[in-house]
KOLMIGU-360889 format. One line per field, with one value per residue (C-alpha): residue number from 0; x negated, y negated, z negated. Coordinates in Angstrom, 3 decimals, always signed. Layout:
N
num <- c(NUM | ...)
px <- c(X | ...)
py <- c(Y | ...)
pz <- c(Z | ...)
//
This chain:
379
num <- c(0 | 1 | 2 | 3 | 4 | 5 | 6 | 7 | 8 | 9 | 10 | 11 | 12 | 13 | 14 | 15 | 16 | 17 | 18 | 19 | 20 | 21 | 22 | 23 | 24 | 25 | 26 | 27 | 28 | 29 | 30 | 31 | 32 | 33 | 34 | 35 | 36 | 37 | 38 | 39 | 40 | 41 | 42 | 43 | 44 | 45 | 46 | 47 | 48 | 49 | 50 | 51 | 52 | 53 | 54 | 55 | 56 | 57 | 58 | 59 | 60 | 61 | 62 | 63 | 64 | 65 | 66 | 67 | 68 | 69 | 70 | 71 | 72 | 73 | 74 | 75 | 76 | 77 | 78 | 79 | 80 | 81 | 82 | 83 | 84 | 85 | 86 | 87 | 88 | 89 | 90 | 91 | 92 | 93 | 94 | 95 | 96 | 97 | 98 | 99 | 100 | 101 | 102 | 103 | 104 | 105 | 106 | 107 | 108 | 109 | 110 | 111 | 112 | 113 | 114 | 115 | 116 | 117 | 118 | 119 | 120 | 121 | 122 | 123 | 124 | 125 | 126 | 127 | 128 | 129 | 130 | 131 | 132 | 133 | 134 | 135 | 136 | 137 | 138 | 139 | 140 | 141 | 142 | 143 | 144 | 145 | 146 | 147 | 148 | 149 | 150 | 151 | 152 | 153 | 154 | 155 | 156 | 157 | 158 | 159 | 160 | 161 | 162 | 163 | 164 | 165 | 166 | 167 | 168 | 169 | 170 | 171 | 172 | 173 | 174 | 175 | 176 | 177 | 178 | 179 | 180 | 181 | 182 | 183 | 184 | 185 | 186 | 187 | 188 | 189 | 190 | 191 | 192 | 193 | 194 | 195 | 196 | 197 | 198 | 199 | 200 | 201 | 202 | 203 | 204 | 205 | 206 | 207 | 208 | 209 | 210 | 211 | 212 | 213 | 214 | 215 | 216 | 217 | 218 | 219 | 220 | 221 | 222 | 223 | 224 | 225 | 226 | 227 | 228 | 229 | 230 | 231 | 232 | 233 | 234 | 235 | 236 | 237 | 238 | 239 | 240 | 241 | 242 | 243 | 244 | 245 | 246 | 247 | 248 | 249 | 250 | 251 | 252 | 253 | 254 | 255 | 256 | 257 | 258 | 259 | 260 | 261 | 262 | 263 | 264 | 265 | 266 | 267 | 268 | 269 | 270 | 271 | 272 | 273 | 274 | 275 | 276 | 277 | 278 | 279 | 280 | 281 | 282 | 283 | 284 | 285 | 286 | 287 | 288 | 289 | 290 | 291 | 292 | 293 | 294 | 295 | 296 | 297 | 298 | 299 | 300 | 301 | 302 | 303 | 304 | 305 | 306 | 307 | 308 | 309 | 310 | 311 | 312 | 313 | 314 | 315 | 316 | 317 | 318 | 319 | 320 | 321 | 322 | 323 | 324 | 325 | 326 | 327 | 328 | 329 | 330 | 331 | 332 | 333 | 334 | 335 | 336 | 337 | 338 | 339 | 340 | 341 | 342 | 343 | 344 | 345 | 346 | 347 | 348 | 349 | 350 | 351 | 352 | 353 | 354 | 355 | 356 | 357 | 358 | 359 | 360 | 361 | 362 | 363 | 364 | 365 | 366 | 367 | 368 | 369 | 370 | 371 | 372 | 373 | 374 | 375 | 376 | 377 | 378)
px <- c(+166.478 | +170.175 | +170.723 | +172.361 | +175.317 | +176.128 | +176.182 | +179.362 | +180.680 | +179.472 | +175.910 | +176.187 | +177.465 | +174.547 | +172.042 | +173.699 | +173.521 | +169.894 | +168.928 | +170.869 | +168.963 | +165.647 | +166.451 | +167.468 | +164.406 | +162.053 | +163.471 | +163.251 | +159.613 | +158.813 | +160.299 | +158.549 | +161.973 | +160.779 | +163.590 | +166.244 | +164.505 | +164.389 | +168.048 | +169.088 | +167.194 | +168.645 | +172.178 | +171.721 | +170.313 | +172.760 | +176.051 | +175.870 | +173.358 | +173.855 | +177.349 | +179.002 | +177.049 | +175.545 | +178.602 | +181.062 | +178.866 | +177.657 | +179.362 | +177.294 | +174.140 | +175.495 | +174.842 | +176.233 | +175.362 | +172.606 | +174.802 | +174.634 | +176.546 | +174.155 | +171.111 | +172.569 | +173.141 | +169.561 | +168.032 | +170.062 | +169.206 | +165.516 | +165.539 | +167.132 | +164.689 | +161.526 | +162.641 | +163.502 | +160.046 | +158.426 | +160.654 | +159.921 | +156.163 | +155.166 | +157.101 | +157.191 | +153.867 | +153.598 | +157.164 | +157.362 | +154.061 | +155.405 | +158.625 | +156.725 | +154.225 | +156.883 | +158.841 | +155.857 | +154.246 | +157.400 | +158.255 | +154.820 | +156.675 | +154.726 | +151.449 | +149.832 | +148.924 | +149.987 | +153.006 | +150.612 | +148.958 | +152.231 | +153.918 | +156.767 | +160.139 | +161.398 | +164.898 | +166.891 | +169.615 | +171.344 | +172.217 | +173.812 | +177.623 | +179.087 | +182.683 | +181.803 | +180.042 | +183.055 | +185.646 | +183.512 | +183.103 | +186.888 | +187.195 | +184.744 | +186.485 | +190.006 | +188.936 | +187.316 | +190.477 | +192.696 | +190.410 | +190.421 | +194.241 | +194.227 | +191.968 | +194.266 | +197.080 | +194.861 | +195.803 | +192.914 | +191.669 | +192.556 | +196.208 | +197.580 | +199.756 | +202.197 | +201.359 | +199.724 | +200.879 | +198.432 | +199.528 | +197.850 | +196.736 | +196.422 | +196.607 | +192.815 | +192.837 | +195.305 | +193.327 | +190.170 | +191.980 | +193.551 | +190.106 | +189.036 | +192.439 | +191.480 | +188.394 | +190.430 | +193.087 | +190.503 | +188.484 | +191.484 | +193.657 | +196.617 | +199.083 | +199.904 | +199.465 | +202.152 | +200.948 | +203.011 | +203.133 | +205.373 | +204.908 | +206.415 | +209.602 | +207.801 | +204.433 | +204.296 | +200.934 | +199.560 | +196.549 | +194.067 | +191.124 | +187.655 | +185.850 | +182.426 | +182.542 | +184.800 | +183.007 | +179.636 | +181.333 | +184.117 | +183.326 | +185.803 | +188.359 | +188.442 | +191.533 | +193.616 | +192.426 | +193.169 | +196.737 | +197.287 | +195.868 | +198.056 | +201.104 | +200.239 | +203.286 | +203.306 | +202.817 | +199.747 | +198.237 | +198.954 | +197.240 | +194.042 | +193.896 | +194.296 | +192.016 | +189.687 | +190.197 | +192.948 | +193.073 | +194.628 | +195.155 | +193.691 | +194.062 | +194.475 | +191.352 | +191.443 | +189.487 | +188.811 | +189.015 | +187.354 | +188.772 | +185.970 | +187.280 | +190.546 | +191.240 | +194.317 | +196.276 | +199.103 | +202.043 | +202.900 | +206.263 | +208.307 | +206.691 | +203.654 | +200.355 | +198.899 | +195.326 | +193.795 | +190.206 | +189.397 | +191.489 | +192.470 | +195.600 | +196.639 | +199.817 | +199.651 | +202.734 | +202.092 | +205.206 | +204.194 | +206.914 | +207.167 | +205.608 | +202.709 | +202.242 | +202.025 | +199.460 | +197.441 | +197.516 | +196.360 | +193.383 | +192.556 | +192.720 | +190.289 | +187.882 | +188.050 | +187.633 | +184.618 | +183.038 | +183.649 | +182.105 | +179.015 | +178.751 | +179.063 | +176.118 | +178.113 | +176.718 | +178.617 | +179.574 | +180.867 | +184.545 | +186.476 | +189.706 | +191.356 | +193.212 | +195.146 | +197.514 | +201.170 | +202.503 | +205.581 | +203.670 | +200.880 | +203.399 | +204.990 | +201.622 | +200.397 | +203.689 | +203.416 | +199.650 | +198.278 | +196.838 | +195.069 | +193.550 | +192.313 | +190.838 | +188.914 | +187.524 | +187.009 | +189.595 | +191.223 | +193.962 | +195.433 | +196.945 | +199.207 | +199.242 | +201.491 | +198.537 | +194.824 | +192.720 | +189.657 | +186.350 | +185.328 | +188.496 | +187.729 | +189.917 | +190.428 | +192.252 | +194.715 | +196.611 | +198.150 | +197.909 | +195.382 | +195.355 | +193.049 | +191.202 | +188.939 | +187.167 | +185.870 | +183.333 | +184.340 | +181.463)
py <- c(-151.264 | -150.726 | -148.895 | -145.471 | -146.442 | -149.343 | -147.202 | -145.773 | -142.445 | -140.583 | -141.735 | -140.834 | -137.385 | -136.508 | -137.861 | -135.712 | -132.684 | -133.503 | -133.422 | -130.191 | -128.765 | -129.896 | -128.048 | -124.903 | -124.903 | -125.562 | -122.571 | -120.344 | -121.293 | -120.578 | -117.087 | -116.551 | -116.441 | -118.181 | -116.914 | -118.205 | -121.565 | -121.779 | -120.852 | -123.428 | -126.146 | -124.976 | -124.992 | -128.508 | -129.932 | -128.298 | -128.043 | -131.095 | -133.653 | -133.261 | -131.857 | -133.867 | -136.846 | -138.198 | -137.358 | -139.016 | -142.091 | -142.343 | -145.711 | -147.157 | -146.675 | -148.321 | -151.886 | -154.837 | -156.799 | -155.420 | -155.562 | -153.829 | -150.781 | -150.238 | -150.683 | -148.173 | -145.662 | -145.945 | -145.815 | -142.749 | -140.919 | -141.767 | -140.403 | -137.171 | -136.660 | -137.473 | -135.215 | -132.359 | -132.717 | -132.371 | -129.459 | -127.640 | -128.202 | -124.894 | -122.781 | -125.018 | -126.871 | -128.221 | -129.393 | -130.984 | -132.776 | -134.167 | -135.412 | -136.905 | -138.765 | -140.027 | -141.483 | -142.887 | -144.426 | -146.505 | -147.320 | -147.258 | -146.299 | -143.158 | -143.363 | -140.350 | -139.870 | -136.202 | -134.383 | -131.765 | -134.384 | -135.836 | -134.910 | -132.405 | -134.211 | -134.860 | -133.802 | -136.910 | -135.484 | -138.857 | -138.783 | -135.327 | -135.487 | -131.984 | -133.245 | -135.277 | -132.294 | -130.104 | -132.350 | -132.982 | -129.220 | -128.935 | -131.518 | -129.562 | -126.232 | -127.556 | -129.358 | -126.163 | -124.156 | -126.667 | -126.793 | -122.987 | -122.982 | -125.493 | -123.215 | -120.288 | -121.941 | -123.947 | -127.380 | -129.766 | -132.037 | -135.099 | -134.051 | -135.591 | -133.407 | -134.660 | -132.966 | -130.308 | -128.777 | -127.865 | -126.015 | -127.591 | -125.402 | -128.119 | -131.880 | -132.157 | -130.072 | -132.524 | -135.572 | -134.167 | -133.566 | -137.021 | -138.618 | -136.952 | -137.012 | -139.759 | -137.798 | -134.630 | -136.482 | -138.299 | -135.144 | -133.068 | -135.783 | -135.204 | -137.912 | -136.924 | -134.424 | -132.891 | -131.571 | -128.658 | -128.076 | -125.040 | -123.226 | -119.924 | -120.411 | -121.600 | -119.872 | -116.095 | -114.553 | -111.033 | -109.652 | -107.099 | -105.530 | -106.735 | -103.405 | -105.022 | -106.433 | -103.843 | -100.709 | -101.232 | -102.249 | -99.721 | -96.606 | -93.873 | -96.409 | -98.131 | -96.319 | -97.227 | -100.842 | -101.161 | -99.996 | -102.561 | -105.400 | -104.495 | -104.697 | -108.138 | -110.388 | -114.026 | -114.917 | -112.656 | -114.271 | -117.759 | -116.834 | -115.539 | -118.557 | -120.982 | -119.287 | -117.551 | -114.321 | -111.994 | -109.061 | -105.748 | -102.439 | -99.344 | -96.004 | -97.772 | -99.843 | -103.627 | -104.894 | -108.508 | -109.112 | -112.188 | -114.177 | -112.813 | -109.277 | -110.095 | -111.197 | -113.411 | -113.638 | -116.032 | -115.324 | -117.870 | -119.621 | -120.777 | -123.832 | -123.609 | -121.760 | -120.829 | -120.068 | -119.171 | -119.186 | -118.622 | -121.055 | -123.099 | -122.616 | -124.863 | -124.851 | -126.732 | -128.114 | -127.262 | -128.984 | -131.509 | -134.155 | -136.322 | -139.276 | -137.133 | -135.792 | -139.334 | -140.304 | -137.194 | -138.057 | -141.593 | -140.160 | -137.908 | -140.934 | -142.808 | -139.879 | -139.753 | -143.522 | -143.502 | -140.700 | -142.679 | -145.790 | -143.790 | -142.153 | -145.587 | -146.902 | -149.562 | -151.107 | -150.314 | -154.003 | -154.390 | -155.273 | -153.402 | -153.157 | -149.737 | -148.445 | -145.193 | -143.352 | -143.343 | -140.305 | -140.040 | -138.811 | -141.355 | -144.184 | -143.288 | -142.956 | -146.328 | -148.012 | -146.766 | -146.800 | -149.226 | -151.564 | -148.652 | -147.510 | -151.035 | -151.535 | -148.256 | -148.798 | -152.606 | -152.832 | -156.154 | -154.660 | -151.295 | -151.156 | -148.225 | -147.767 | -145.772 | -144.663 | -144.664 | -144.823 | -146.615 | -144.854 | -145.021 | -143.308 | -140.073 | -137.023 | -136.400 | -133.570 | -134.515 | -131.851 | -129.706 | -132.136 | -134.145 | -137.809 | -140.444 | -142.920 | -145.883 | -148.381 | -151.757 | -153.829 | -157.437 | -159.736)
pz <- c(+77.522 | +76.794 | +73.451 | +73.799 | +71.614 | +73.957 | +77.099 | +78.694 | +77.419 | +80.506 | +79.768 | +76.075 | +77.058 | +79.339 | +76.772 | +74.096 | +76.370 | +77.206 | +73.537 | +73.004 | +75.976 | +74.481 | +71.247 | +73.146 | +75.412 | +72.508 | +70.624 | +73.716 | +74.298 | +70.647 | +71.074 | +74.457 | +76.169 | +79.329 | +81.559 | +79.171 | +79.005 | +82.798 | +83.173 | +80.586 | +82.469 | +85.800 | +84.410 | +83.027 | +86.259 | +88.682 | +86.781 | +84.545 | +85.816 | +89.583 | +90.101 | +87.322 | +85.960 | +89.183 | +91.288 | +88.888 | +88.596 | +92.197 | +92.791 | +89.937 | +92.025 | +95.170 | +96.299 | +94.434 | +91.352 | +89.131 | +86.033 | +82.652 | +83.886 | +86.796 | +84.528 | +82.072 | +84.885 | +86.156 | +82.670 | +81.733 | +84.949 | +84.491 | +80.923 | +82.124 | +85.001 | +83.033 | +80.168 | +82.537 | +84.109 | +80.689 | +79.648 | +82.918 | +82.934 | +81.243 | +83.770 | +86.887 | +86.651 | +90.196 | +90.743 | +87.298 | +87.950 | +91.238 | +89.629 | +86.680 | +88.882 | +91.295 | +88.385 | +86.525 | +89.610 | +89.988 | +86.373 | +84.661 | +81.475 | +80.591 | +78.687 | +80.362 | +84.027 | +84.083 | +82.695 | +81.314 | +79.127 | +77.864 | +74.606 | +74.560 | +74.265 | +70.762 | +69.740 | +68.824 | +66.597 | +66.256 | +69.960 | +69.872 | +69.835 | +69.945 | +70.131 | +73.210 | +74.781 | +74.012 | +75.630 | +78.704 | +79.085 | +78.859 | +81.643 | +83.796 | +83.151 | +83.742 | +86.920 | +88.182 | +87.450 | +89.274 | +92.314 | +92.373 | +92.375 | +95.237 | +97.278 | +96.553 | +98.547 | +100.944 | +99.603 | +100.201 | +97.430 | +99.539 | +99.311 | +96.081 | +93.868 | +91.276 | +87.994 | +85.886 | +82.604 | +79.849 | +76.684 | +73.643 | +70.750 | +68.108 | +67.620 | +67.823 | +71.027 | +72.606 | +71.443 | +73.009 | +76.299 | +76.386 | +76.126 | +79.389 | +81.098 | +83.562 | +84.662 | +85.265 | +87.273 | +89.393 | +90.065 | +91.105 | +92.736 | +90.419 | +89.368 | +85.787 | +82.956 | +80.760 | +77.411 | +76.137 | +72.395 | +72.915 | +76.206 | +75.084 | +77.090 | +80.194 | +80.578 | +80.265 | +79.428 | +79.312 | +77.480 | +78.799 | +76.972 | +77.924 | +78.077 | +78.478 | +74.959 | +73.313 | +74.551 | +72.820 | +69.562 | +69.114 | +71.168 | +70.187 | +68.957 | +72.350 | +73.622 | +70.572 | +70.585 | +74.312 | +73.772 | +71.024 | +73.144 | +76.124 | +73.833 | +72.448 | +72.106 | +73.204 | +69.523 | +69.286 | +72.370 | +71.008 | +67.723 | +69.302 | +71.631 | +68.741 | +66.197 | +68.685 | +66.724 | +65.501 | +63.079 | +64.137 | +62.363 | +64.013 | +62.231 | +58.876 | +59.505 | +59.934 | +62.919 | +63.891 | +67.634 | +69.126 | +72.022 | +74.216 | +73.580 | +75.330 | +78.895 | +79.042 | +82.291 | +83.104 | +85.386 | +88.084 | +87.903 | +90.942 | +92.547 | +90.266 | +90.057 | +86.668 | +85.603 | +82.230 | +81.047 | +77.389 | +75.343 | +78.391 | +80.495 | +83.381 | +85.470 | +88.784 | +90.541 | +94.209 | +95.597 | +98.263 | +98.626 | +101.726 | +99.867 | +98.641 | +102.169 | +103.558 | +100.924 | +101.722 | +105.425 | +104.589 | +102.686 | +105.638 | +107.931 | +105.682 | +105.905 | +109.722 | +110.016 | +107.695 | +109.731 | +112.927 | +111.356 | +110.442 | +113.886 | +115.507 | +113.494 | +111.655 | +108.485 | +105.268 | +104.977 | +108.568 | +108.888 | +111.578 | +113.548 | +113.807 | +116.873 | +116.649 | +118.966 | +117.978 | +116.128 | +113.891 | +110.825 | +111.311 | +111.655 | +108.303 | +106.552 | +107.852 | +106.938 | +103.343 | +102.787 | +105.380 | +102.729 | +101.038 | +104.355 | +105.114 | +101.636 | +101.804 | +105.305 | +105.361 | +108.136 | +108.964 | +111.125 | +112.134 | +115.615 | +116.539 | +120.329 | +122.650 | +124.788 | +124.107 | +127.260 | +125.908 | +126.612 | +122.928 | +121.649 | +119.790 | +119.246 | +115.524 | +113.801 | +111.074 | +109.189 | +111.947 | +114.840 | +116.841 | +117.771 | +119.258 | +117.057 | +117.786 | +115.523 | +116.643 | +114.734 | +114.106 | +115.006)
//
C-alpha cells in the first residue's frame, strides 16, 4: 500500500476530491437531499474521475513494468471506485452492489460481502487539499475554454498552436496556474503560456448584468444597477475579478455586487480569440505557421497509421514499415517530423512512393487532401 503523501499529485488531487465528495454526500443524505447527493456523485465520476483523472493517467495503466507509479494509479482508482459504490448504495442499490462485488471478488480487501453491510465511508480531513483542488479546477476550466475556442474556428486539437495569454489577478493566482501549466499545455496542444500582470492595454473587457442573480435580490433597483454595470470601466472589471466583489452606489445606498452578478465578456484581438469565465480569461493565438502546420499534419498521419494498424489486426508491440504516396505537404511533414512519426507508431522506416498500386493501400484523408497509405508488419 503506497501512502497517499507519496503518490503523484494527480492521485492526491482525486483522493482530496473524493473526501470532499464524501463530506458533501454525507451532509446531503442527512438533510434528505437525495437528488443533490446523486448529482454530486455523478459530477465526480463523469467530470473528474473519468474525463480527467483516468484520461490523463491512461498510460499508467498500459503494459510495461509494474512499478510504483502503476501501483499508485491502480490503488487510487480502486479507492475511488469502492468509495463511490458505498456512497451510491442508498440511491443506486443494485449498480453499487455490482461494482462493490466485482471489486471485492478480485481484491478481497473488503470485510463485508455486500455493500449494504459495509460501513459508510469516513471523511479523511488530512487528505483534503483545497488549494490542490482549486488549481486542478482552474486547469480543467482553462482547458475547456481553449478547446471551445478551437472549435469556434475549426482548428483540431491535433493541430499545435503556439501560445495562450492568461491575465493573472495576483501572485498566488499565477503560482497556482504555473503548477498546472504542463497539464493545460498537454491537454490543449499549445506550446507556451504568457502570464499577463497588466492586460489593460491588450485585452478589452465588457460587463453585463446577470439578471438571474440580480433580479431576485434587487427588484425595483435592477434598472439602475444594470446601467452602472454596463458602464463599468476596465479598472472596475479588474477589481471585481480580483476580489470577487465590488461596492457600488445606487440612489445613495451602497450595494455589494458579487462576481456571479456580473457577466464579463472579452473582445477578440486580431489573430487571437478571447474567452472569459468567472475570474479566468484566456487569449488563444490562432495563427498556424508553416512549421506548426507540418507538425499538425504529422500528428494526423500518426492517427491514420495507428487506425490502420488496428484495422490490420497488428499487435501493439509489432514493428512496421510505412508506405505513403508522394505529396508536397506530406514530404515536408515527414522530412521535419519523420522521427516523431516512427517513434509513435513503432515504424522502422517510412517510404514515400510516386505511385501506390499495392492491393492493401488505403485511401486516407489528411487535412484538405487524400492520399494512399499502407503499413507492413515486420516479421
